[in-house]
KOLSETI-731791 format. One record per residue: y, x, z of N, C-alpha, C, CB in turn; residue number from 1. Coordinates in steps of 0.05 Angstrom, whole numbers. Atoms other than C-alpha are relative to their C-alpha. Glycine has a CB too. Layout:
<minus>
Y,X,Z,Y,X,Z,Y,X,Z,Y,X,Z,NUM;
...
</minus>
This chain:
<minus>
17,23,-7,-2865,402,-2361,-15,6,26,-21,-5,-23,1;
15,-2,-25,-2903,389,-2297,-29,8,-6,1,-26,16,2;
27,-9,6,-2966,431,-2302,-12,17,23,0,17,-26,3;
10,-16,-23,-2977,461,-2232,-20,-16,16,23,8,18,4;
20,14,-17,-3032,445,-2182,14,-11,24,-22,20,8,5;
-10,12,-25,-3024,410,-2115,14,22,16,-22,-13,16,6;
-13,-22,-13,-3008,478,-2085,13,17,-22,-21,18,17,7;
-15,-13,21,-2953,507,-2128,8,28,7,25,-17,-7,8;
-5,-28,-7,-2956,582,-2122,26,11,-12,-23,18,-9,9;
-24,-9,13,-2896,588,-2168,25,-7,16,2,-12,-28,10;
-24,9,-15,-2850,555,-2117,9,23,18,-7,-25,17,11;
-11,-22,-16,-2807,611,-2089,26,-8,14,5,25,-18,12;
-24,10,-14,-2754,567,-2057,3,10,28,1,-30,-1,13;
-1,-11,-27,-2772,597,-1990,18,25,1,-28,7,10,14;
-17,-24,0,-2733,658,-2012,30,-8,3,-4,15,-26,15;
-28,9,-2,-2668,618,-2017,4,-21,21,9,-10,-27,16;
-2,22,-19,-2684,561,-1970,10,-26,-12,17,8,23,17;
-11,23,13,-2660,511,-2021,-23,-17,-13,20,8,-22,18;
20,18,10,-2707,453,-2033,13,-27,-7,-24,-5,20,19;
-12,26,6,-2678,394,-2072,-18,-23,8,6,-2,-31,20;
16,23,-9,-2700,325,-2049,-20,-8,-21,18,-23,7,21;
17,11,22,-2728,302,-2116,1,19,-24,9,-28,-7,22;
2,-12,27,-2751,334,-2181,10,29,-1,16,-16,-19,23;
-3,-29,1,-2744,407,-2161,-27,12,-6,11,10,27,24;
26,-13,4,-2801,456,-2161,-21,-13,18,2,31,5,25;
21,12,-17,-2866,422,-2136,-6,18,24,-25,-5,-16,26;
3,-14,-25,-2882,442,-2065,-25,17,2,2,-19,24,27;
24,-16,-7,-2931,494,-2038,-4,-3,30,3,30,-9,28;
2,2,-29,-2926,507,-1963,20,-20,11,6,28,12,29;
-20,16,-15,-2895,458,-1915,18,20,14,-15,-20,21,30;
-19,-20,-10,-2832,495,-1896,19,-13,21,16,11,-23,31;
-18,8,-22,-2800,481,-1828,17,23,8,-16,-11,24,32;
-17,-24,-6,-2768,550,-1828,26,-3,-15,-15,26,-9,33;
-24,6,16,-2719,533,-1883,3,-30,-1,-1,12,-29,34;
-4,29,-1,-2691,463,-1870,28,-7,-9,-5,-11,29,35;
-27,5,10,-2631,448,-1915,10,-28,9,0,1,-29,36;
-8,27,-7,-2631,375,-1891,-11,-8,27,-8,-21,-22,37;
11,6,-26,-2644,373,-1816,2,-29,9,13,17,21,38;
-3,29,-7,-2619,301,-1811,-26,-15,-6,24,-12,-16,39;
24,15,7,-2682,277,-1846,-22,6,20,-10,9,-28,40;
20,-7,-20,-2727,314,-1797,7,-14,27,-3,30,4,41;
-9,13,-24,-2686,286,-1739,-8,-30,0,30,2,4,42;
8,28,3,-2699,215,-1765,-30,-3,2,11,-11,-26,43;
29,0,-3,-2773,231,-1771,-7,1,30,-13,23,-15,44;
6,-2,-29,-2773,252,-1698,8,-25,15,14,25,11,45;
-9,25,-12,-2734,190,-1678,-21,-21,-4,27,-9,-11,46;
21,20,5,-2785,145,-1712,-25,6,15,-5,-2,-30,47;
24,-8,-14,-2842,184,-1682,2,-6,30,-5,30,-4,48;
-4,6,-29,-2813,175,-1612,-3,-30,6,27,10,9,49;
2,28,-4,-2817,100,-1622,-27,-12,-6,21,-14,-18,50;
27,9,7,-2891,96,-1638,-10,-22,19,-20,23,0,51;
12,22,-15,-2927,33,-1616,-25,-9,-14,20,-24,3,52;
25,9,12,-2991,-5,-1632,1,-30,-4,-24,8,16,53;
0,28,7,-3006,-73,-1662,-12,-18,22,-14,-4,-26,54;
15,16,-19,-3047,-95,-1602,11,1,28,-29,9,1,55;
-10,-2,-27,-3001,-83,-1544,13,-25,11,20,23,1,56;
-11,26,-9,-2976,-155,-1540,-22,-21,1,23,-9,-18,57;
19,22,-3,-3019,-212,-1515,11,-24,-16,-5,-8,30,58;
-9,22,17,-3014,-267,-1568,-12,-27,6,-7,7,-29,59;
14,26,-6,-3053,-322,-1533,20,-23,2,-15,3,26,60;
-19,22,-2,-2992,-363,-1515,13,-7,-27,23,8,20,61;
-10,6,27,-2965,-356,-1586,-20,-16,-16,7,26,-15,62;
21,15,13,-3032,-381,-1611,1,-29,9,-28,12,5,63;
-2,28,-10,-3025,-442,-1566,25,-13,-10,-1,1,31,64;
-25,12,10,-2953,-452,-1588,-4,-10,-29,22,21,1,65;
4,8,28,-2975,-455,-1661,-19,-24,-1,-12,23,-16,66;
18,23,0,-3030,-505,-1643,15,-25,9,-23,5,19,67;
-13,23,-12,-2982,-550,-1605,29,-6,-9,0,3,30,68;
-28,4,7,-2914,-542,-1637,3,-21,-22,12,27,-10,69;
-5,20,21,-2881,-590,-1686,-8,11,-27,30,-8,0,70;
7,-9,27,-2901,-588,-1759,23,16,-12,-6,-25,-18,71;
-23,-15,10,-2830,-565,-1774,-1,29,8,26,-13,10,72;
1,-28,-10,-2835,-503,-1730,-24,15,-10,0,0,30,73;
24,-13,11,-2905,-489,-1754,4,9,-28,-25,-20,2,74;
-4,-7,28,-2885,-491,-1827,20,23,-3,10,-25,-15,75;
-20,-21,1,-2824,-447,-1815,-13,27,7,23,-5,19,76;
13,-25,-8,-2866,-395,-1779,-20,10,-20,-14,-3,27,77;
20,-8,20,-2922,-395,-1830,13,11,-25,-19,-23,-7,78;
-14,-9,24,-2874,-388,-1889,14,27,5,20,-21,-9,79;
-13,-25,-7,-2836,-332,-1854,-20,22,2,16,-2,26,80;
21,-20,-2,-2900,-295,-1836,-11,8,-27,-22,-10,19,81;
12,-5,26,-2926,-302,-1907,17,20,-15,-2,-26,-16,82;
-17,-19,14,-2865,-267,-1936,0,28,13,29,-11,-1,83;
0,-26,-15,-2863,-213,-1882,-26,15,-5,4,-4,30,84;
26,-13,5,-2937,-199,-1892,-2,11,-28,-23,-21,4,85;
0,-9,28,-2929,-194,-1968,17,25,-3,10,-22,-18,86;
-18,-23,5,-2869,-147,-1967,-8,25,15,28,-8,8,87;
9,-24,-14,-2896,-101,-1913,-26,11,-12,-3,-6,30,88;
24,-10,14,-2962,-97,-1950,8,16,-24,-18,-24,-9,89;
-10,-15,23,-2923,-75,-2011,12,26,9,22,-17,-15,90;
-14,-24,-10,-2880,-26,-1971,-20,21,9,19,-6,22,91;
20,-19,-11,-2942,5,-1938,-14,16,-22,-21,-15,16,92;
13,-14,22,-2970,24,-2006,19,12,-20,-20,-19,-14,93;
-20,-7,19,-2905,42,-2039,16,25,7,19,-23,-3,94;
-21,-19,-6,-2858,88,-2003,-9,29,-5,9,-2,29,95;
10,-28,4,-2896,154,-1996,-16,3,-26,-17,9,23,96;
16,-4,25,-2947,142,-2053,17,1,-26,-20,-21,-2,97;
-14,1,25,-2897,123,-2107,22,21,-3,12,-28,-3,98;
-20,-21,2,-2843,173,-2090,-13,28,1,20,-3,23,99;
13,-26,-4,-2894,229,-2078,2,18,-24,-29,-4,6,100;
-1,-19,23,-2895,257,-2150,27,14,-3,-7,-15,-25,101;
-27,-10,5,-2821,269,-2146,12,16,24,19,-23,-7,102;
-11,-12,-25,-2811,295,-2074,-5,30,-1,-13,-13,25,103;
2,-30,1,-2796,370,-2071,13,12,24,12,11,-26,104;
-13,-9,-24,-2770,377,-2000,-18,-8,24,29,-11,3,105;
19,5,-22,-2812,383,-1936,11,-21,20,-6,25,14,106;
-12,19,-19,-2763,345,-1891,-2,-29,-11,29,7,6,107;
2,26,12,-2761,287,-1940,-29,-10,0,11,1,-29,108;
27,9,1,-2836,286,-1947,-10,-10,27,-18,22,-11,109;
10,8,-26,-2851,283,-1873,14,-26,9,4,22,21,110;
-14,25,-8,-2798,229,-1863,-11,-24,-16,30,3,-6,111;
10,23,16,-2823,185,-1921,-29,-6,9,1,7,-29,112;
28,5,-9,-2895,195,-1896,0,-16,25,-15,27,4,113;
-2,15,-25,-2875,170,-1827,9,-28,-6,19,14,20,114;
-10,26,7,-2837,113,-1858,-23,-17,-11,22,2,-21,115;
23,14,11,-2900,93,-1897,-20,-7,22,-13,16,-22,116;
19,5,-22,-2943,100,-1835,9,-24,16,-2,25,18,117;
-10,23,-16,-2898,51,-1798,-2,-26,-16,29,5,8,118;
4,24,16,-2900,2,-1857,-29,-9,0,10,5,-29,119;
28,8,-4,-2976,5,-1852,-4,-14,26,-18,25,-1,120;
2,13,-26,-2969,-12,-1779,12,-28,-1,14,16,22,121;
-13,27,2,-2922,-70,-1796,-18,-19,-14,27,3,-14,122;
18,17,15,-2970,-98,-1848,-24,-8,17,-8,13,-26,123;
23,5,-17,-3028,-91,-1800,8,-20,22,-10,26,13,124;
-9,17,-22,-2987,-125,-1745,2,-29,-10,26,9,11,125;
-2,28,10,-2971,-186,-1788,-28,-11,-5,17,0,-26,126;
28,9,5,-3044,-190,-1809,-13,-8,26,-16,22,-15,127;
12,6,-26,-3065,-188,-1736,12,-25,13,4,24,19,128;
-13,24,-10,-3014,-241,-1717,-14,-24,-13,30,0,-6,129;
12,22,15,-3044,-286,-1771,-29,-4,9,2,4,-30,130;
28,1,-8,-3116,-269,-1751,-3,-13,28,-13,27,0,131;
3,9,-27,-3104,-284,-1678,13,-27,6,12,21,19,132;
-16,23,-7,-3054,-341,-1680,-4,-24,-18,28,7,0,133;
3,22,19,-3069,-383,-1742,-29,-8,-1,10,8,-28,134;
27,9,-1,-3131,-426,-1736,-15,3,-26,-1,-29,9,135;
12,-4,27,-3144,-421,-1811,17,20,-15,-2,-28,-15,136;
-16,-20,14,-3117,-355,-1838,0,-3,-30,-11,27,7,137;
0,5,29,-3137,-377,-1908,25,-15,-9,-25,-16,-8,138;
-25,15,6,-3076,-422,-1905,23,19,-7,8,-18,24,139;
-22,-19,5,-3030,-362,-1902,-6,17,-25,4,19,25,140;
7,-13,26,-3068,-325,-1957,10,-17,-23,-31,5,-2,141;
-9,18,22,-3055,-386,-2001,30,-1,-2,-12,-28,4,142;
-30,1,-1,-2982,-388,-1979,12,24,-15,10,-2,29,143;
-10,-24,13,-2973,-317,-2004,-7,-1,-30,-12,25,13,144;
10,-3,27,-3016,-320,-2067,7,-22,-19,-30,3,1,145;
-3,23,17,-3000,-389,-2092,28,-13,1,-21,-21,6,146;
-27,12,-3,-2929,-405,-2069,20,17,-15,7,-2,30,147;
-19,-15,16,-2881,-383,-2123,26,6,15,7,-15,-26,148;
-25,-5,-15,-2823,-388,-2074,-3,25,16,6,-24,19,149;
5,-25,-15,-2855,-333,-2032,0,24,-20,-27,-1,15,150;
3,-22,19,-2872,-290,-2093,27,7,-14,-21,-7,-21,151;
-25,-5,15,-2805,-299,-2128,21,14,17,11,-27,-10,152;
-20,-12,-18,-2768,-274,-2067,0,31,-2,-6,-8,29,153;
3,-29,0,-2792,-203,-2080,-2,13,-28,-24,8,16,154;
6,-10,27,-2795,-195,-2156,18,23,-8,4,-22,-20,155;
-18,-22,8,-2734,-150,-2164,-9,27,11,28,-6,10,156;
9,-25,-12,-2758,-97,-2115,-27,8,-12,-2,-4,31,157;
26,-7,11,-2829,-101,-2142,3,11,-28,-18,-24,0,158;
-4,-10,27,-2804,-91,-2213,9,30,0,21,-17,-15,159;
-10,-28,-2,-2767,-27,-2192,-23,19,8,23,2,20,160;
22,-17,-9,-2829,-1,-2156,-21,3,-22,-13,-13,25,161;
19,-2,23,-2874,-18,-2216,9,21,-20,-4,-28,-13,162;
-11,-20,19,-2828,22,-2261,-3,28,10,29,-6,-6,163;
3,-26,-12,-2828,80,-2213,-29,9,-1,9,0,30,164;
29,-7,1,-2905,78,-2211,-7,10,-28,-17,-25,7,165;
5,-8,27,-2908,82,-2287,11,28,-7,10,-21,-20,166;
-13,-26,5,-2859,140,-2291,-13,22,16,30,-2,6,167;
14,-20,-15,-2896,176,-2236,-25,10,-14,-7,-11,28,168;
24,-7,15,-2959,174,-2277,7,17,-24,-16,-25,-8,169;
-9,-15,24,-2922,198,-2339,8,28,8,23,-15,-14,170;
-9,-26,-9,-2891,254,-2300,-23,18,8,19,-3,24,171;
24,-16,-8,-2957,278,-2270,-16,9,-24,-17,-16,20,172;
15,-7,24,-2988,277,-2339,16,18,-19,-8,-25,-14,173;
-16,-17,17,-2932,319,-2367,13,-13,-24,-16,23,-10,174;
-11,15,23,-2906,264,-2413,30,-3,2,-13,-27,-1,175;
-29,2,-2,-2835,267,-2387,10,24,17,9,-27,13,176;
-10,-24,-14,-2793,326,-2364,15,-7,25,18,17,-19,177;
-14,6,-25,-2765,331,-2294,30,1,-2,-9,20,21,178;
-29,0,4,-2696,344,-2322,10,-25,-15,8,24,-16,179;
-7,24,15,-2698,277,-2358,19,-18,16,-25,-16,-7,180;
-18,18,-13,-2638,234,-2341,-12,-27,4,26,-2,-16,181;
13,25,-2,-2680,173,-2353,-18,-1,24,-17,-6,-26,182;
18,-1,-23,-2731,195,-2301,15,0,26,-18,26,-1,183;
-16,-1,-25,-2678,211,-2249,13,-27,5,22,21,-2,184;
-11,26,-4,-2647,143,-2261,-20,-20,11,10,-11,-27,185;
22,17,-11,-2714,109,-2248,-4,5,30,-26,5,-16,186;
3,-7,-29,-2721,147,-2182,23,-11,16,-2,31,3,187;
-24,10,-14,-2650,129,-2162,-1,-30,4,26,8,-14,188;
0,29,-2,-2657,55,-2178,-22,-10,19,-5,-12,-28,189;
22,8,-18,-2724,51,-2141,8,5,29,-25,16,-7,190;
-7,-5,-28,-2694,83,-2079,22,-20,9,11,29,3,191;
-20,21,-8,-2635,35,-2080,-14,-27,4,22,-2,-22,192;
15,24,-5,-2685,-22,-2087,-13,0,27,-22,-3,-22,193;
11,-2,-27,-2720,4,-2025,21,-5,21,-12,28,4,194;
-22,5,-19,-2653,5,-1989,7,-30,2,25,16,-10,195;
-4,29,0,-2642,-67,-2010,-21,-15,15,2,-11,-29,196;
22,12,-13,-2710,-86,-1985,3,1,31,-27,13,-8,197;
0,-4,-29,-2699,-57,-1916,27,-9,13,-4,29,7,198;
-27,8,-11,-2624,-73,-1908,5,-30,-3,21,16,-15,199;
-6,29,4,-2624,-144,-1936,-24,-18,5,10,-3,-29,200;
22,19,-1,-2692,-176,-1945,-14,-1,27,-20,7,-21,201;
14,0,-26,-2727,-154,-1881,19,-11,22,-8,28,8,202;
-19,9,-20,-2664,-167,-1839,3,-31,-1,27,13,-3,203;
-2,28,3,-2660,-237,-1867,-24,-15,12,3,-8,-30,204;
24,13,-10,-2732,-254,-1849,-1,1,30,-25,13,-12,205;
1,-2,-30,-2724,-230,-1777,16,-22,13,11,27,9,206;
-16,21,-11,-2670,-282,-1766,-15,-26,6,24,-7,-18,207;
16,24,-4,-2719,-339,-1774,-20,3,23,-16,-7,-26,208;
19,-5,-22,-2771,-308,-1728,14,-2,27,-13,28,-3,209;
-14,-1,-25,-2720,-295,-1673,13,-27,7,20,22,0,210;
-12,26,-6,-2686,-363,-1680,-21,-19,12,12,-12,-26,211;
22,16,-11,-2753,-397,-1667,-6,10,29,-25,2,-17,212;
6,-10,-27,-2765,-351,-1607,22,-7,20,-4,31,-1,213;
-22,8,-18,-2697,-370,-1579,-6,-27,13,26,-1,-15,214;
8,26,-12,-2729,-438,-1566,-23,3,20,-10,-19,-23,215;
21,-7,-20,-2778,-403,-1518,-28,-7,-11,5,-15,26,216;
27,2,11,-2837,-409,-1566,-5,25,-17,-2,-26,-18,217;
8,-23,17,-2875,-356,-1605,10,27,12,9,-3,-29,218;
-12,-24,-12,-2851,-303,-1555,-17,25,-6,2,-4,30,219;
17,-23,5,-2911,-257,-1566,5,10,-29,-29,-6,4,220;
-5,-7,28,-2901,-258,-1642,27,13,-2,-1,-25,-18,221;
-27,-10,1,-2827,-246,-1632,2,29,11,20,-18,14,222;
0,-27,-12,-2840,-185,-1587,-10,21,-20,-17,0,25,223;
10,-18,20,-2881,-153,-1642,19,3,-23,-28,-9,-10,224;
-19,-2,22,-2831,-170,-1696,25,15,9,8,-29,-10,225;
-23,-15,-11,-2777,-142,-1651,-4,30,-3,4,-7,30,226;
6,-28,3,-2811,-75,-1653,2,8,-30,-28,7,10,227;
-3,-5,29,-2816,-80,-1729,29,1,-8,-15,-23,-16,228;
-29,1,7,-2742,-98,-1733,14,26,8,13,-24,13,229;
-13,-25,-8,-2722,-37,-1693,-9,23,-18,-7,7,29,230;
9,-21,20,-2765,7,-1739,16,-2,-25,-30,-4,-6,231;
-14,4,25,-2730,-24,-1799,29,10,2,-1,-29,-9,232;
-27,-11,-3,-2663,-5,-1770,0,30,-5,11,-6,28,233;
3,-29,4,-2687,67,-1769,-4,6,-30,-23,12,17,234;
6,-4,28,-2713,60,-1840,26,-3,-17,-21,-20,-10,235;
-26,2,14,-2644,37,-1863,16,26,3,17,-24,10,236;
-13,-26,-5,-2616,100,-1831,-12,22,-17,-1,8,30,237;
13,-20,17,-2668,141,-1868,9,-3,-29,-31,-4,1,238;
-8,5,28,-2650,108,-1935,28,11,-4,-1,-30,-6,239;
-28,-8,3,-2576,121,-1924,3,30,2,17,-13,21,240;
-1,-29,-2,-2588,193,-1903,-8,13,-27,-18,10,22,241;
9,-11,25,-2626,207,-1968,22,-4,-22,-26,-14,-9,242;
-20,6,20,-2573,173,-2011,26,16,5,7,-30,0,243;
-23,-17,-6,-2517,211,-1975,-4,28,-11,5,1,30,244;
6,-27,10,-2551,277,-1993,2,0,-30,-28,9,9,245;
0,1,29,-2562,256,-2065,28,-1,-11,-16,-24,-10,246;
-27,5,12,-2490,233,-2076,20,22,6,10,-26,10,247;
-16,-24,-3,-2462,299,-2051,-4,19,-24,-7,15,26,248;
6,-15,25,-2493,327,-2115,13,-15,-23,-31,3,-5,249;
-15,13,21,-2448,313,-2174,-18,-13,-21,18,21,-14,250;
18,12,20,-2507,300,-2220,-10,-27,9,-24,19,-5,251;
10,26,-10,-2535,245,-2176,23,-20,3,-15,4,26,252;
-23,18,-2,-2466,217,-2163,7,-11,-27,24,16,12,253;
-5,9,27,-2455,213,-2238,-21,-20,-9,2,23,-20,254;
22,19,7,-2523,179,-2246,5,-27,12,-27,11,10,255;
-7,26,-12,-2501,125,-2197,21,-14,-17,10,4,29,256;
-21,12,17,-2439,115,-2240,-11,-11,-26,22,21,-6,257;
11,8,26,-2479,112,-2304,-19,-24,3,-14,23,-13,258;
19,21,-5,-2529,64,-2273,13,-24,16,-24,10,15,259;
-13,19,-17,-2477,21,-2238,-6,-29,-7,30,4,1,260;
6,28,9,-2491,-41,-2280,-28,-8,9,2,-3,-31,261;
28,5,-8,-2566,-36,-2266,-1,-3,31,-19,22,-9,262;
0,1,-29,-2552,-23,-2192,13,-26,10,15,24,12,263;
-12,26,-6,-2505,-83,-2188,-20,-22,-4,25,-5,-17,264;
19,20,6,-2559,-124,-2220,-23,-1,21,-12,4,-28,265;
21,-1,-21,-2612,-101,-2170,10,-14,25,-8,29,6,266;
-10,11,-25,-2568,-118,-2111,5,-30,-3,26,14,9,267;
-7,28,4,-2544,-184,-2140,-25,-18,-1,15,-4,-26,268;
24,17,1,-2614,-209,-2156,-15,-1,26,-19,11,-22,269;
12,1,-27,-2640,-189,-2087,15,-21,17,1,28,13,270;
-16,20,-15,-2583,-229,-2056,-6,-28,-10,30,6,-3,271;
6,27,11,-2595,-288,-2103,-27,-10,8,3,0,-31,272;
27,8,-8,-2669,-288,-2087,-1,-8,30,-20,23,-5,273;
-1,8,-29,-2653,-290,-2012,14,-27,3,15,22,16,274;
-14,26,-2,-2604,-347,-2022,-17,-23,-10,27,1,-16,275;
19,20,10,-2656,-385,-2064,-21,-6,21,-13,10,-26,276;
20,4,-21,-2706,-374,-2008,11,-17,23,-10,27,11,277;
-13,16,-22,-2657,-401,-1956,1,-29,-8,28,11,6,278;
-1,28,10,-2648,-463,-1999,-27,-13,2,10,-1,-29,279;
27,11,-1,-2723,-472,-2003,-9,-4,29,-20,19,-14,280;
9,2,-28,-2735,-458,-1929,11,-24,14,7,26,15,281;
-13,22,-13,-2686,-511,-1907,-1,-26,-17,29,7,7,282;
4,24,16,-2710,-562,-1958,-24,-16,12,-6,6,-30,283;
23,16,-8,-2763,-616,-1949,1,-7,30,-26,15,-6,284;
-4,8,-28,-2734,-634,-1881,-3,21,21,-19,-22,6,285;
4,-22,-19,-2745,-566,-1849,26,8,13,-14,24,-13,286;
-24,-8,-14,-2695,-542,-1797,-8,20,23,15,-24,12,287;
4,-18,-23,-2687,-489,-1742,23,-4,19,-3,30,-10,288;
-21,3,-20,-2648,-500,-1678,16,26,1,-12,-8,28,289;
-17,-24,-2,-2589,-452,-1678,3,15,-26,-11,18,20,290;
-1,-14,26,-2598,-432,-1751,0,-21,-22,-23,20,-3,291;
0,18,24,-2582,-467,-1817,4,16,-25,22,-23,3,292;
-3,-14,25,-2575,-450,-1890,26,15,-2,-3,-20,-23,293;
-26,-13,2,-2501,-434,-1885,0,26,16,22,-19,10,294;
1,-23,-17,-2511,-386,-1827,-18,22,-11,-9,-7,28,295;
19,-19,11,-2571,-353,-1860,11,13,-25,-27,-13,-5,296;
-13,-11,23,-2533,-345,-1925,21,20,8,14,-23,-17,297;
-20,-19,-9,-2476,-312,-1888,-12,25,12,18,-14,21,298;
15,-24,-10,-2526,-266,-1853,-8,18,-23,-24,-9,17,299;
7,-16,24,-2551,-244,-1921,24,15,-11,-12,-18,-22,300;
-24,-13,11,-2481,-230,-1946,12,20,19,21,-22,-7,301;
-10,-19,-21,-2462,-196,-1880,-14,27,-3,-5,-12,28,302;
15,-25,3,-2517,-145,-1889,5,13,-27,-30,-6,4,303;
-4,-11,27,-2505,-138,-1964,27,14,-3,-2,-23,-20,304;
-26,-12,3,-2432,-122,-1956,1,29,11,22,-17,13,305;
2,-27,-9,-2449,-60,-1916,-12,18,-21,-16,2,26,306;
14,-15,21,-2495,-38,-1972,19,6,-23,-24,-16,-10,307;
-20,-4,22,-2440,-48,-2025,19,22,9,15,-26,-6,308;
-20,-19,-10,-2391,-8,-1982,-13,28,0,10,-7,27,309;
13,-26,-1,-2441,48,-1971,-3,13,-27,-28,-2,13,310;
4,-10,27,-2454,55,-2045,27,3,-16,-18,-18,-16,311;
-25,-2,13,-2380,53,-2061,4,-20,-22,4,27,-11,312;
-2,21,21,-2388,-11,-2102,17,-23,10,-29,-10,-7,313;
-16,23,-7,-2341,-69,-2104,-18,-24,6,20,-7,-23,314;
16,23,-9,-2370,-129,-2067,11,-25,-14,1,-3,31,315;
-10,24,14,-2366,-190,-2113,-2,-26,16,-16,-3,-26,316;
4,24,-16,-2384,-238,-2057,22,-5,20,-27,2,14,317;
-20,5,-20,-2339,-272,-2007,-5,18,25,0,-30,9,318;
4,-18,-23,-2327,-224,-1949,-5,-17,26,25,18,4,319;
6,12,-25,-2358,-245,-1883,13,17,22,-31,-3,5,320;
-16,-16,-19,-2309,-224,-1829,-13,4,27,27,-13,4,321;
12,-1,-26,-2352,-237,-1768,-30,-4,-2,12,-22,19,322;
29,3,0,-2427,-229,-1754,-7,-29,6,-13,19,21,323;
6,28,-4,-2453,-300,-1763,-23,-5,20,-7,-13,-27,324;
23,3,-18,-2514,-287,-1720,2,22,21,-27,2,-15,325;
-4,-21,-19,-2487,-244,-1664,-22,1,22,27,-4,14,326;
22,0,-20,-2544,-266,-1618,-23,17,-9,-9,-29,4,327;
22,-18,10,-2590,-224,-1663,1,27,14,2,3,-30,328;
-2,-26,-13,-2563,-163,-1627,-18,2,24,29,5,9,329;
18,0,-23,-2603,-184,-1566,-29,7,-7,1,-27,14,330;
28,-6,9,-2667,-176,-1607,-2,28,-11,-8,-21,-21,331;
1,-27,11,-2648,-111,-1641,1,21,23,22,5,-19,332;
0,-18,-23,-2636,-80,-1572,-22,-9,19,28,0,14,333;
23,8,-17,-2702,-80,-1534,7,-3,29,-22,20,-4,334;
-7,2,-29,-2667,-72,-1467,12,-28,7,20,21,7,335;
-14,25,-6,-2633,-140,-1474,-18,-24,1,22,-4,-21,336;
19,22,0,-2695,-183,-1481,-21,3,21,-13,-3,-28,337;
19,-1,-22,-2738,-199,-1421,-28,-3,-10,7,-21,21,338;
28,4,6,-2813,-192,-1425,-10,-27,11,-17,23,10,339;
14,24,-11,-2852,-257,-1419,-27,11,11,-5,-22,-22,340;
22,-13,-12,-2905,-235,-1370,-27,-9,-10,0,-4,30,341;
25,9,10,-2959,-279,-1399,-6,10,-28,0,-31,0,342;
4,-8,28,-2949,-249,-1468,3,30,-3,20,-13,-17,343;
-7,-27,6,-2924,-178,-1460,-9,19,22,30,3,-3,344;
7,-21,-19,-2956,-118,-1426,23,19,1,-27,14,-8,345;
-22,-19,-3,-2901,-75,-1397,-9,28,-8,12,-1,28,346;
7,-27,9,-2901,-6,-1430,24,18,3,-10,0,-29,347;
-21,-20,-5,-2861,57,-1422,10,12,-26,-10,22,19,348;
-11,-10,25,-2832,63,-1492,29,8,4,-3,-20,-23,349;
-29,-8,-1,-2766,97,-1504,16,-23,-11,5,26,-17,350;
-14,24,8,-2719,39,-1507,29,7,-8,1,-20,23,351;
-28,-3,8,-2651,32,-1540,5,28,-12,18,-5,24,352;
-2,-27,9,-2663,97,-1576,10,3,-29,-26,14,2,353;
-9,-1,28,-2637,78,-1645,30,5,0,-6,-26,-15,354;
-28,-6,2,-2571,113,-1656,5,12,-28,9,20,22,355;
-7,-11,26,-2535,132,-1720,26,16,3,3,-22,-22,356;
-24,-16,-4,-2487,190,-1712,10,12,-26,-6,22,20,357;
-9,-10,26,-2478,202,-1787,29,-10,-5,-19,-9,-23,358;
-27,8,7,-2406,200,-1810,-1,-20,-23,17,24,-7,359;
-2,20,21,-2387,140,-1852,11,14,-25,18,-24,7,360;
-9,-13,24,-2379,161,-1924,-3,-20,-23,-16,26,-7,361;
0,18,22,-2361,119,-1985,1,17,-26,24,-20,1,362;
2,-16,25,-2379,146,-2054,14,-15,-22,-30,5,-7,363;
-16,12,22,-2328,131,-2108,-15,4,-26,28,12,-1,364;
12,-2,27,-2358,115,-2176,19,-12,-20,-28,-13,-1,365;
</minus>
């Protein structure tokens, strides 16, 4: 049972240099001398090199755009911001805190801590966009808290995180053993839910923001969301790096096989919730120039099929052969989008620095 203090003097893994990612011996010293998984530390350093702040973009023109734009564009932006604000608020309080009881590797801990730090920045940024650009921020609070369409979009991921939270408390109280297959399954399902959040849900929401910005409105908002989107690309790389390590271990690979029905259900319900949201977003006469429900549905399935392939799962959805929103590449690459001088202060950030040199690997289950 788990009965050690925050500093676990019994941890002698420094002698072998072997620190399992999850549910090994609780940590004592931060160990950068023995690094069994340097890829995780490299991703931490990559994310750190991309640091930015929520106040580096002038939002005055975006505020004016929201005051003067059509009701259609206003409603689309408010509903999109409401969801993004909610999910990043969740992510900011979830990643490091909820996985913390189970993390037993220094590289993983510093990477997840940085990931959580960036989600805090993302949540703060959305809050600042709303504070500065929406004349009545209470409207967006109500959109989040009272609109079931917004709340229903995230229930699957939240359920997995809630379960992880409960099991974390049980584990810290010594009510469940770290060798428990049930506990490891909860950790695995929660991490796959996080992967779904960052690979499918966030990527879907960015499409609406950038499609509006393609009309030369809300440029300041889009510049900030662009930074968030690039961070999320790194977070997907982080998620995949962790899962790659886990599935090289036969025990975790077998757990994926044993949980395949639950994993399929998580992915399917996330996709279904996104498709339901697309139906809602384009209802009641709402539209976006250059984007429609069909294209957004295909964008969801486009991102999901990579996730299925990565996990070695059969994709039950129609295969999307071509990126339906290829213009999104211009927003994911910061070098391809010009700064609007009235909205963006030029800064010397490392641009175009997101690379993934990990070998593709499919895990058979």
